[in-house]
N, C-alpha and C positions, 0 to 999 in steps of 0.2 A: 734522254737527250741532255746535254750540258747546257747551262746558263747562257754559255757564249754562243752555242749553236742555236739556242732559242732566240737569243737577241739578233743574231744574223738573219734569222727567218722571220722577224717582225713580231715575236711573241716574247713578252716579259717573263722572268722566272716564276712571278705570282700568278700567271695563268690569265691575267687579265688582258684586255686588248691593249696595244702599245700605245704609249702616249703620243700624242699628235705634236710633230715638231714644228717649227716657225715655217711660215708660207715661204714660197720660193723668193718673193720680192724682200722679204725679211733677211733670209739667207744671203740673198745677193748684197743687201746693205751691210750686213756683217762681214762679209768677205771683203768688200770695198773698204770698210774701217780698218780692217786688218792689213791690207795691201797697201793702200795709198799711203799712210805715213811711213809704212816701212821701206817702200820704194824711196820715197822722199829722204828719209834719213840715210839709208845706205848710199844712195846716189851723191848726196852731200858730203859723206865720209869718204867714198871711194872714187867720186867723180875725178878730182885732180890726178889721183894715182893712176887711174886706167884712162887717162884722156888720150894717151898716145896709142892705145890698142885699138885693133880693128873693132867695129860696131857689134859683130858677132861674138867675139871673145868678152867684150865689156858686158853684152847681154847674157852670156853663159855665166859670168862671175855674179852679177845682179841676181839673176833668177837662182842661182846655186845657193845663194844666202837667203833671199826674201821667201822662196817656196816652202823650205823647211821650217823657218821661223813662223811663219804664216799658218802652216798646216799642222804643225805640232804643239804651237804654244799660244798664238794669238787667237785663232779661230776657235778652238776649243775653249778658252777662257772667256770670249765673246759669247759664245752660245751658252756657257754655263750662266753668265750674267744676264742673258735674254731670258733664260728659263728662270732665275730667280725674280727677275722684275715681272715676268709675266704671272708667276704664282702670286706675286703680291697684289695684283689687279683684282 
């Protein structure tokens, strides 16, 4: 079985038990720390330009920017920082 397949099944390649991730509460906080400032910045930048558009179109544009940035950049970076901070304790 490949390392990727093992990771998807909750087993790390070394054969040890998987490392415990952050609690659901900490994951929620990490997600909020990624989403809130990103929404605020994108709204601040695009708000005036999209003000005349219908609400659903503005929301589509906002989420089309915020979700990928948060999911692919910010949340992984914050999870990595959280893991580093947790290891230091």
